[in-house]
ChimeraX commands (.cxc) that place a marker at each C-alpha (Angstrom):
marker #1 position 0.56,0.05,-0.11 radius 0.5
marker #1 position 2.53,2.96,1.15 radius 0.5
marker #1 position 6.01,1.54,-1.13 radius 0.5
marker #1 position 7.99,3.88,-2.71 radius 0.5
marker #1 position 7.28,5.88,0.32 radius 0.5
marker #1 position 9.48,6.64,2.94 radius 0.5
marker #1 position 8.09,7.56,6.94 radius 0.5
marker #1 position 10.33,8.85,9.69 radius 0.5
marker #1 position 8.51,7.62,13.31 radius 0.5
marker #1 position 9.54,9.85,15.57 radius 0.5
marker #1 position 9.77,7.90,19.25 radius 0.5
marker #1 position 9.80,4.33,17.74 radius 0.5
marker #1 position 12.10,2.25,19.78 radius 0.5
marker #1 position 9.64,1.02,21.85 radius 0.5
marker #1 position 5.86,1.17,22.69 radius 0.5
marker #1 position 3.11,2.93,20.26 radius 0.5
marker #1 position 6.03,4.45,17.66 radius 0.5
marker #1 position 7.67,1.21,17.61 radius 0.5
marker #1 position 4.15,-0.65,16.41 radius 0.5
marker #1 position 3.26,2.02,14.11 radius 0.5
marker #1 position 7.20,2.05,12.77 radius 0.5
marker #1 position 6.57,-1.94,12.50 radius 0.5
marker #1 position 2.88,-1.08,10.88 radius 0.5
marker #1 position 4.04,0.83,7.72 radius 0.5
marker #1 position 7.38,-1.70,7.28 radius 0.5
marker #1 position 4.72,-4.29,6.47 radius 0.5
marker #1 position 2.69,-1.31,4.48 radius 0.5
marker #1 position 5.52,-1.27,1.76 radius 0.5
marker #1 position 6.85,1.63,3.65 radius 0.5
marker #1 position 11.01,2.51,4.02 radius 0.5
marker #1 position 10.63,3.62,7.98 radius 0.5
marker #1 position 13.63,6.61,9.21 radius 0.5
marker #1 position 13.69,5.02,13.08 radius 0.5
marker #1 position 13.96,7.68,16.22 radius 0.5
marker #1 position 15.00,7.95,19.42 radius 0.5
marker #1 position 17.52,8.77,22.51 radius 0.5
marker #1 position 18.72,5.41,22.28 radius 0.5
marker #1 position 22.51,4.49,21.34 radius 0.5
marker #1 position 22.45,4.33,17.47 radius 0.5
marker #1 position 24.05,0.66,17.89 radius 0.5
marker #1 position 20.09,-0.43,19.77 radius 0.5
marker #1 position 18.91,1.96,17.74 radius 0.5
marker #1 position 20.32,0.23,14.18 radius 0.5
marker #1 position 19.23,-2.65,16.00 radius 0.5
marker #1 position 16.11,-1.74,15.73 radius 0.5
marker #1 position 15.78,-0.34,12.69 radius 0.5
marker #1 position 17.54,-4.42,11.17 radius 0.5
marker #1 position 14.62,-5.45,12.97 radius 0.5
marker #1 position 11.83,-2.56,11.27 radius 0.5
marker #1 position 13.44,-3.23,8.07 radius 0.5
marker #1 position 13.32,-7.45,8.41 radius 0.5
marker #1 position 9.10,-6.37,9.09 radius 0.5
marker #1 position 8.06,-5.39,5.72 radius 0.5
marker #1 position 11.53,-6.05,3.30 radius 0.5
marker #1 position 11.84,-2.26,3.72 radius 0.5
marker #1 position 14.84,0.17,4.00 radius 0.5
marker #1 position 15.59,1.22,7.63 radius 0.5
marker #1 position 17.41,3.46,9.14 radius 0.5
marker #1 position 18.06,5.10,12.41 radius 0.5
marker #1 position 18.58,8.85,14.12 radius 0.5
marker #1 position 18.82,10.25,16.98 radius 0.5
marker #1 position 18.23,12.77,18.39 radius 0.5
marker #1 position 16.64,14.67,21.70 radius 0.5
marker #1 position 13.14,16.15,20.87 radius 0.5
marker #1 position 13.87,18.38,24.32 radius 0.5
marker #1 position 16.25,20.81,22.51 radius 0.5
marker #1 position 14.48,22.45,19.86 radius 0.5
marker #1 position 18.22,22.19,17.50 radius 0.5
marker #1 position 17.73,18.82,17.72 radius 0.5
marker #1 position 14.07,18.46,16.49 radius 0.5
marker #1 position 14.38,20.72,14.13 radius 0.5
marker #1 position 17.67,18.87,11.61 radius 0.5
marker #1 position 15.60,15.76,12.71 radius 0.5
marker #1 position 13.55,15.75,9.43 radius 0.5
marker #1 position 17.20,16.77,8.13 radius 0.5
marker #1 position 18.56,13.97,9.60 radius 0.5
marker #1 position 16.18,11.71,8.00 radius 0.5
marker #1 position 16.78,12.59,4.68 radius 0.5
marker #1 position 20.11,11.86,5.14 radius 0.5
marker #1 position 20.30,8.27,7.05 radius 0.5
marker #1 position 17.34,6.79,3.97 radius 0.5
marker #1 position 15.85,9.64,2.74 radius 0.5
marker #1 position 13.20,12.66,2.60 radius 0.5
marker #1 position 10.24,11.43,4.43 radius 0.5
marker #1 position 6.82,12.23,2.76 radius 0.5
marker #1 position 4.76,10.13,5.84 radius 0.5
marker #1 position 5.54,12.08,9.06 radius 0.5
marker #1 position 4.88,10.85,12.87 radius 0.5
marker #1 position 4.82,12.27,15.40 radius 0.5
marker #1 position 4.60,9.97,18.17 radius 0.5
marker #1 position 7.14,11.07,20.69 radius 0.5
marker #1 position 5.83,11.66,24.15 radius 0.5
marker #1 position 6.94,12.51,28.09 radius 0.5
marker #1 position 4.35,11.94,30.70 radius 0.5
marker #1 position 4.47,13.81,34.53 radius 0.5
marker #1 position 1.35,14.51,36.97 radius 0.5
marker #1 position 1.25,17.07,39.39 radius 0.5
marker #1 position -1.23,19.16,40.59 radius 0.5
marker #1 position -0.97,22.53,39.53 radius 0.5
marker #1 position -0.18,24.03,42.47 radius 0.5
marker #1 position 3.82,22.13,42.87 radius 0.5
marker #1 position 3.81,21.66,39.01 radius 0.5
marker #1 position 7.70,21.51,38.23 radius 0.5
marker #1 position 8.20,25.27,36.14 radius 0.5
marker #1 position 11.44,22.33,34.30 radius 0.5
marker #1 position 8.98,19.44,34.00 radius 0.5
marker #1 position 6.23,21.85,32.39 radius 0.5
marker #1 position 8.82,23.28,29.38 radius 0.5
marker #1 position 9.91,19.89,28.41 radius 0.5
marker #1 position 6.89,18.16,28.14 radius 0.5
marker #1 position 5.22,20.87,26.28 radius 0.5
marker #1 position 8.93,21.20,24.31 radius 0.5
marker #1 position 8.93,16.95,23.41 radius 0.5
marker #1 position 5.16,16.75,23.35 radius 0.5
marker #1 position 4.28,19.95,21.29 radius 0.5
marker #1 position 7.23,21.88,20.09 radius 0.5
marker #1 position 8.89,19.04,18.58 radius 0.5
marker #1 position 5.85,17.94,16.62 radius 0.5
marker #1 position 5.88,22.00,15.12 radius 0.5
marker #1 position 9.48,22.09,14.49 radius 0.5
marker #1 position 9.60,19.03,12.42 radius 0.5
marker #1 position 6.40,19.18,10.55 radius 0.5
marker #1 position 8.02,22.55,9.71 radius 0.5
marker #1 position 11.01,21.10,8.33 radius 0.5
marker #1 position 8.09,18.11,6.20 radius 0.5
marker #1 position 5.68,20.02,4.99 radius 0.5
marker #1 position 8.13,22.06,2.23 radius 0.5
marker #1 position 9.18,19.30,0.51 radius 0.5
marker #1 position 5.60,17.56,0.51 radius 0.5
marker #1 position 4.80,20.35,-1.16 radius 0.5
marker #1 position 6.55,20.08,-4.12 radius 0.5
marker #1 position 6.14,16.42,-4.63 radius 0.5
marker #1 position 2.25,17.42,-4.61 radius 0.5
marker #1 position 1.91,13.89,-1.81 radius 0.5
marker #1 position 1.27,13.83,2.02 radius 0.5
marker #1 position 1.30,12.59,6.02 radius 0.5
marker #1 position 1.36,14.14,8.73 radius 0.5
marker #1 position -0.41,11.48,11.79 radius 0.5
marker #1 position 0.33,13.12,15.09 radius 0.5
marker #1 position -0.07,10.98,18.47 radius 0.5
marker #1 position -2.36,12.96,20.05 radius 0.5
marker #1 position -4.37,11.23,23.27 radius 0.5
marker #1 position -7.40,10.98,24.07 radius 0.5
marker #1 position -6.44,14.38,26.74 radius 0.5
marker #1 position -5.89,16.04,23.72 radius 0.5
marker #1 position -10.14,16.81,23.24 radius 0.5
marker #1 position -10.42,16.28,27.33 radius 0.5
marker #1 position -9.21,16.91,30.61 radius 0.5
marker #1 position -7.98,14.57,33.74 radius 0.5
marker #1 position -6.98,15.67,36.86 radius 0.5
marker #1 position -3.01,16.49,37.62 radius 0.5
marker #1 position -1.75,16.76,33.91 radius 0.5
marker #1 position -1.96,20.07,33.08 radius 0.5
marker #1 position 1.35,19.58,31.65 radius 0.5
marker #1 position 0.46,17.32,29.36 radius 0.5
marker #1 position -3.12,18.76,28.08 radius 0.5
marker #1 position -1.93,22.32,27.15 radius 0.5
marker #1 position 0.58,20.40,24.76 radius 0.5
marker #1 position -1.85,17.29,23.77 radius 0.5
marker #1 position -4.59,20.00,23.46 radius 0.5
marker #1 position -2.36,22.55,21.39 radius 0.5
marker #1 position -1.79,19.46,19.23 radius 0.5
marker #1 position -4.52,19.24,17.68 radius 0.5
marker #1 position -4.79,22.69,17.36 radius 0.5
marker #1 position -1.72,23.16,15.83 radius 0.5
marker #1 position -2.27,20.06,13.09 radius 0.5
marker #1 position -6.35,21.51,12.42 radius 0.5
marker #1 position -4.11,24.47,11.59 radius 0.5
marker #1 position -1.53,23.05,8.95 radius 0.5
marker #1 position -4.13,20.78,7.52 radius 0.5
marker #1 position -5.93,23.73,5.69 radius 0.5
marker #1 position -2.91,25.32,5.20 radius 0.5
marker #1 position -1.81,22.29,2.74 radius 0.5
marker #1 position -5.80,20.77,2.11 radius 0.5
marker #1 position -4.95,21.58,-1.23 radius 0.5
marker #1 position -1.78,20.59,-1.75 radius 0.5
marker #1 position -2.52,16.15,-1.71 radius 0.5
marker #1 position -0.90,17.21,1.70 radius 0.5
marker #1 position -3.35,15.56,5.41 radius 0.5
marker #1 position -2.78,16.30,9.05 radius 0.5
marker #1 position -4.71,14.26,11.27 radius 0.5
marker #1 position -3.96,13.38,14.53 radius 0.5
marker #1 position -5.08,10.36,16.20 radius 0.5
marker #1 position -6.63,10.33,20.57 radius 0.5
marker #1 position -5.22,6.86,21.91 radius 0.5
marker #1 position -7.50,5.86,25.30 radius 0.5
marker #1 position -5.28,3.91,27.84 radius 0.5
marker #1 position -2.48,1.80,25.50 radius 0.5
marker #1 position -0.12,-1.25,26.98 radius 0.5
marker #1 position 2.53,1.59,27.48 radius 0.5
marker #1 position 5.47,1.76,29.08 radius 0.5
marker #1 position 4.60,5.44,29.75 radius 0.5
marker #1 position 1.26,4.68,31.66 radius 0.5
marker #1 position 3.32,1.60,33.87 radius 0.5
marker #1 position 3.99,3.94,37.56 radius 0.5
marker #1 position -0.10,4.52,36.92 radius 0.5
marker #1 position -0.70,0.91,36.70 radius 0.5
marker #1 position 1.47,-0.26,39.88 radius 0.5
marker #1 position 0.10,2.36,41.58 radius 0.5
marker #1 position -3.59,1.20,41.39 radius 0.5
marker #1 position -2.19,-2.58,41.66 radius 0.5
marker #1 position -0.59,-2.04,45.04 radius 0.5
marker #1 position -4.47,-1.10,46.48 radius 0.5
marker #1 position -5.18,-4.56,45.43 radius 0.5
marker #1 position -1.84,-6.54,47.02 radius 0.5
marker #1 position -0.40,-6.07,43.88 radius 0.5
marker #1 position -2.26,-7.68,41.38 radius 0.5
marker #1 position -2.20,-5.91,38.12 radius 0.5
marker #1 position -5.21,-6.89,36.20 radius 0.5
marker #1 position -7.11,-5.57,38.94 radius 0.5
marker #1 position -4.76,-2.62,38.74 radius 0.5
marker #1 position -5.97,-1.92,35.48 radius 0.5
marker #1 position -9.46,-2.42,34.94 radius 0.5
marker #1 position -9.95,0.14,38.56 radius 0.5
marker #1 position -7.87,2.75,36.91 radius 0.5
marker #1 position -9.60,2.33,33.52 radius 0.5
marker #1 position -13.35,1.89,34.75 radius 0.5
marker #1 position -13.15,5.86,35.87 radius 0.5
marker #1 position -12.43,6.58,32.08 radius 0.5
marker #1 position -12.83,3.99,29.41 radius 0.5
marker #1 position -16.03,1.88,29.22 radius 0.5
marker #1 position -15.01,-1.35,27.31 radius 0.5
marker #1 position -11.92,-1.64,30.58 radius 0.5
marker #1 position -9.51,-3.29,28.06 radius 0.5
marker #1 position -5.65,-1.79,27.50 radius 0.5
marker #1 position -5.36,-0.91,23.80 radius 0.5
marker #1 position -2.98,-2.94,21.95 radius 0.5
marker #1 position -0.28,-0.33,21.00 radius 0.5
marker #1 position -0.15,-2.47,17.19 radius 0.5
marker #1 position -4.26,-1.65,16.88 radius 0.5
marker #1 position -2.28,2.65,16.72 radius 0.5
marker #1 position -0.04,1.16,14.13 radius 0.5
marker #1 position -3.62,-0.36,12.03 radius 0.5
marker #1 position -5.26,3.25,12.55 radius 0.5
marker #1 position -1.74,5.09,11.14 radius 0.5
marker #1 position -1.46,2.54,8.35 radius 0.5
marker #1 position -4.93,4.02,7.65 radius 0.5
marker #1 position -4.91,6.89,7.73 radius 0.5
marker #1 position -1.59,6.39,5.13 radius 0.5
marker #1 position -3.29,4.60,2.49 radius 0.5
marker #1 position -5.58,5.57,-0.23 radius 0.5
marker #1 position -8.75,5.16,1.98 radius 0.5
marker #1 position -7.48,7.94,4.44 radius 0.5
marker #1 position -6.47,9.86,1.13 radius 0.5
marker #1 position -10.34,12.53,2.02 radius 0.5
marker #1 position -9.48,12.98,6.25 radius 0.5
marker #1 position -7.37,15.57,6.69 radius 0.5
marker #1 position -7.55,17.17,10.38 radius 0.5
marker #1 position -9.25,15.25,12.51 radius 0.5
marker #1 position -8.68,14.37,15.28 radius 0.5
marker #1 position -9.79,10.43,15.55 radius 0.5
marker #1 position -10.34,9.19,19.02 radius 0.5
marker #1 position -9.00,5.15,19.73 radius 0.5
marker #1 position -10.73,5.73,23.04 radius 0.5
marker #1 position -12.65,2.30,24.12 radius 0.5
marker #1 position -16.32,5.02,24.24 radius 0.5
marker #1 position -13.74,7.55,27.22 radius 0.5
marker #1 position -15.06,10.60,24.70 radius 0.5
marker #1 position -18.31,9.20,24.07 radius 0.5
marker #1 position -19.55,9.93,27.06 radius 0.5
marker link #1:1,2 radius 0.2
marker link #1:2,3 radius 0.2
marker link #1:3,4 radius 0.2
marker link #1:4,5 radius 0.2
marker link #1:5,6 radius 0.2
marker link #1:6,7 radius 0.2
marker link #1:7,8 radius 0.2
marker link #1:8,9 radius 0.2
marker link #1:9,10 radius 0.2
marker link #1:10,11 radius 0.2
marker link #1:11,12 radius 0.2
marker link #1:12,13 radius 0.2
marker link #1:13,14 radius 0.2
marker link #1:14,15 radius 0.2
marker link #1:15,16 radius 0.2
marker link #1:16,17 radius 0.2
marker link #1:17,18 radius 0.2
marker link #1:18,19 radius 0.2
marker link #1:19,20 radius 0.2
marker link #1:20,21 radius 0.2
marker link #1:21,22 radius 0.2
marker link #1:22,23 radius 0.2
marker link #1:23,24 radius 0.2
marker link #1:24,25 radius 0.2
marker link #1:25,26 radius 0.2
marker link #1:26,27 radius 0.2
marker link #1:27,28 radius 0.2
marker link #1:28,29 radius 0.2
marker link #1:29,30 radius 0.2
marker link #1:30,31 radius 0.2
marker link #1:31,32 radius 0.2
marker link #1:32,33 radius 0.2
marker link #1:33,34 radius 0.2
marker link #1:34,35 radius 0.2
marker link #1:35,36 radius 0.2
marker link #1:36,37 radius 0.2
marker link #1:37,38 radius 0.2
marker link #1:38,39 radius 0.2
marker link #1:39,40 radius 0.2
marker link #1:40,41 radius 0.2
marker link #1:41,42 radius 0.2
marker link #1:42,43 radius 0.2
marker link #1:43,44 radius 0.2
marker link #1:44,45 radius 0.2
marker link #1:45,46 radius 0.2
marker link #1:46,47 radius 0.2
marker link #1:47,48 radius 0.2
marker link #1:48,49 radius 0.2
marker link #1:49,50 radius 0.2
marker link #1:50,51 radius 0.2
marker link #1:51,52 radius 0.2
marker link #1:52,53 radius 0.2
marker link #1:53,54 radius 0.2
marker link #1:54,55 radius 0.2
marker link #1:55,56 radius 0.2
marker link #1:56,57 radius 0.2
marker link #1:57,58 radius 0.2
marker link #1:58,59 radius 0.2
marker link #1:59,60 radius 0.2
marker link #1:60,61 radius 0.2
marker link #1:61,62 radius 0.2
marker link #1:62,63 radius 0.2
marker link #1:63,64 radius 0.2
marker link #1:64,65 radius 0.2
marker link #1:65,66 radius 0.2
marker link #1:66,67 radius 0.2
marker link #1:67,68 radius 0.2
marker link #1:68,69 radius 0.2
marker link #1:69,70 radius 0.2
marker link #1:70,71 radius 0.2
marker link #1:71,72 radius 0.2
marker link #1:72,73 radius 0.2
marker link #1:73,74 radius 0.2
marker link #1:74,75 radius 0.2
marker link #1:75,76 radius 0.2
marker link #1:76,77 radius 0.2
marker link #1:77,78 radius 0.2
marker link #1:78,79 radius 0.2
marker link #1:79,80 radius 0.2
marker link #1:80,81 radius 0.2
marker link #1:81,82 radius 0.2
marker link #1:82,83 radius 0.2
marker link #1:83,84 radius 0.2
marker link #1:84,85 radius 0.2
marker link #1:85,86 radius 0.2
marker link #1:86,87 radius 0.2
marker link #1:87,88 radius 0.2
marker link #1:88,89 radius 0.2
marker link #1:89,90 radius 0.2
marker link #1:90,91 radius 0.2
marker link #1:91,92 radius 0.2
marker link #1:92,93 radius 0.2
marker link #1:93,94 radius 0.2
marker link #1:94,95 radius 0.2
marker link #1:95,96 radius 0.2
marker link #1:96,97 radius 0.2
marker link #1:97,98 radius 0.2
marker link #1:98,99 radius 0.2
marker link #1:99,100 radius 0.2
marker link #1:100,101 radius 0.2
marker link #1:101,102 radius 0.2
marker link #1:102,103 radius 0.2
marker link #1:103,104 radius 0.2
marker link #1:104,105 radius 0.2
marker link #1:105,106 radius 0.2
marker link #1:106,107 radius 0.2
marker link #1:107,108 radius 0.2
marker link #1:108,109 radius 0.2
marker link #1:109,110 radius 0.2
marker link #1:110,111 radius 0.2
marker link #1:111,112 radius 0.2
marker link #1:112,113 radius 0.2
marker link #1:113,114 radius 0.2
marker link #1:114,115 radius 0.2
marker link #1:115,116 radius 0.2
marker link #1:116,117 radius 0.2
marker link #1:117,118 radius 0.2
marker link #1:118,119 radius 0.2
marker link #1:119,120 radius 0.2
marker link #1:120,121 radius 0.2
marker link #1:121,122 radius 0.2
marker link #1:122,123 radius 0.2
marker link #1:123,124 radius 0.2
marker link #1:124,125 radius 0.2
marker link #1:125,126 radius 0.2
marker link #1:126,127 radius 0.2
marker link #1:127,128 radius 0.2
marker link #1:128,129 radius 0.2
marker link #1:129,130 radius 0.2
marker link #1:130,131 radius 0.2
marker link #1:131,132 radius 0.2
marker link #1:132,133 radius 0.2
marker link #1:133,134 radius 0.2
marker link #1:134,135 radius 0.2
marker link #1:135,136 radius 0.2
marker link #1:136,137 radius 0.2
marker link #1:137,138 radius 0.2
marker link #1:138,139 radius 0.2
marker link #1:139,140 radius 0.2
marker link #1:140,141 radius 0.2
marker link #1:141,142 radius 0.2
marker link #1:142,143 radius 0.2
marker link #1:143,144 radius 0.2
marker link #1:144,145 radius 0.2
marker link #1:145,146 radius 0.2
marker link #1:146,147 radius 0.2
marker link #1:147,148 radius 0.2
marker link #1:148,149 radius 0.2
marker link #1:149,150 radius 0.2
marker link #1:150,151 radius 0.2
marker link #1:151,152 radius 0.2
marker link #1:152,153 radius 0.2
marker link #1:153,154 radius 0.2
marker link #1:154,155 radius 0.2
marker link #1:155,156 radius 0.2
marker link #1:156,157 radius 0.2
marker link #1:157,158 radius 0.2
marker link #1:158,159 radius 0.2
marker link #1:159,160 radius 0.2
marker link #1:160,161 radius 0.2
marker link #1:161,162 radius 0.2
marker link #1:162,163 radius 0.2
marker link #1:163,164 radius 0.2
marker link #1:164,165 radius 0.2
marker link #1:165,166 radius 0.2
marker link #1:166,167 radius 0.2
marker link #1:167,168 radius 0.2
marker link #1:168,169 radius 0.2
marker link #1:169,170 radius 0.2
marker link #1:170,171 radius 0.2
marker link #1:171,172 radius 0.2
marker link #1:172,173 radius 0.2
marker link #1:173,174 radius 0.2
marker link #1:174,175 radius 0.2
marker link #1:175,176 radius 0.2
marker link #1:176,177 radius 0.2
marker link #1:177,178 radius 0.2
marker link #1:178,179 radius 0.2
marker link #1:179,180 radius 0.2
marker link #1:180,181 radius 0.2
marker link #1:181,182 radius 0.2
marker link #1:182,183 radius 0.2
marker link #1:183,184 radius 0.2
marker link #1:184,185 radius 0.2
marker link #1:185,186 radius 0.2
marker link #1:186,187 radius 0.2
marker link #1:187,188 radius 0.2
marker link #1:188,189 radius 0.2
marker link #1:189,190 radius 0.2
marker link #1:190,191 radius 0.2
marker link #1:191,192 radius 0.2
marker link #1:192,193 radius 0.2
marker link #1:193,194 radius 0.2
marker link #1:194,195 radius 0.2
marker link #1:195,196 radius 0.2
marker link #1:196,197 radius 0.2
marker link #1:197,198 radius 0.2
marker link #1:198,199 radius 0.2
marker link #1:199,200 radius 0.2
marker link #1:200,201 radius 0.2
marker link #1:201,202 radius 0.2
marker link #1:202,203 radius 0.2
marker link #1:203,204 radius 0.2
marker link #1:204,205 radius 0.2
marker link #1:205,206 radius 0.2
marker link #1:206,207 radius 0.2
marker link #1:207,208 radius 0.2
marker link #1:208,209 radius 0.2
marker link #1:209,210 radius 0.2
marker link #1:210,211 radius 0.2
marker link #1:211,212 radius 0.2
marker link #1:212,213 radius 0.2
marker link #1:213,214 radius 0.2
marker link #1:214,215 radius 0.2
marker link #1:215,216 radius 0.2
marker link #1:216,217 radius 0.2
marker link #1:217,218 radius 0.2
marker link #1:218,219 radius 0.2
marker link #1:219,220 radius 0.2
marker link #1:220,221 radius 0.2
marker link #1:221,222 radius 0.2
marker link #1:222,223 radius 0.2
marker link #1:223,224 radius 0.2
marker link #1:224,225 radius 0.2
marker link #1:225,226 radius 0.2
marker link #1:226,227 radius 0.2
marker link #1:227,228 radius 0.2
marker link #1:228,229 radius 0.2
marker link #1:229,230 radius 0.2
marker link #1:230,231 radius 0.2
marker link #1:231,232 radius 0.2
marker link #1:232,233 radius 0.2
marker link #1:233,234 radius 0.2
marker link #1:234,235 radius 0.2
marker link #1:235,236 radius 0.2
marker link #1:236,237 radius 0.2
marker link #1:237,238 radius 0.2
marker link #1:238,239 radius 0.2
marker link #1:239,240 radius 0.2
marker link #1:240,241 radius 0.2
marker link #1:241,242 radius 0.2
marker link #1:242,243 radius 0.2
marker link #1:243,244 radius 0.2
marker link #1:244,245 radius 0.2
marker link #1:245,246 radius 0.2
marker link #1:246,247 radius 0.2
marker link #1:247,248 radius 0.2
marker link #1:248,249 radius 0.2
marker link #1:249,250 radius 0.2
marker link #1:250,251 radius 0.2
marker link #1:251,252 radius 0.2
marker link #1:252,253 radius 0.2
marker link #1:253,254 radius 0.2
marker link #1:254,255 radius 0.2
marker link #1:255,256 radius 0.2
marker link #1:256,257 radius 0.2
marker link #1:257,258 radius 0.2
marker link #1:258,259 radius 0.2
marker link #1:259,260 radius 0.2
view
């Protein structure tokens, strides 16, 4: 489906990002994997991704909390493999804390990685997509880009901002063969939520399953952690021919969370 295209997926050495990289490779896209691991570790992951679909893959290392490294990521991907015409902004970090004690440095880091990095990569990628007359940008927001929860002020600001930014860029590029969309996952089985699961499990004598159900019962009606692979599937859909007419949307994949 995506043969001949090159995808850059940020934060793709684990979790949702790695699942997206695998899905795009299986769909025929060449993939640039990104992370903060060593070059040796990154190359090993890229080799695994390439094997998923018999495609080419490469690894680029960048700290997206630093504006200059985020701004240079598309150029680094182009040098490592080829110019990306699919961009997936997935990298994200989380911190939960009441507003009155929220550390300013945590606020700055979350905004930098979850929002500003996507601005920098889109700014760098869009000109080439315009020249080619084709491009797909998928930003992995969150259900928290649509609704709120307590103690997540910075994450909410970043993800709501990412949804708004994506809508604006979608309008700017709508007539040029480019689509820009957000996927808004609910509770997904990734490392970023493990501390919250462990805290809940502790209330049930260490029973992880009970902790998950208790955590999800507050928000997600299906009471099931979503496998990261499903986000990969949705990404491929939005990048493929079936998604050609979809732009500027924030698509919940949330087990019914936002239906309430």
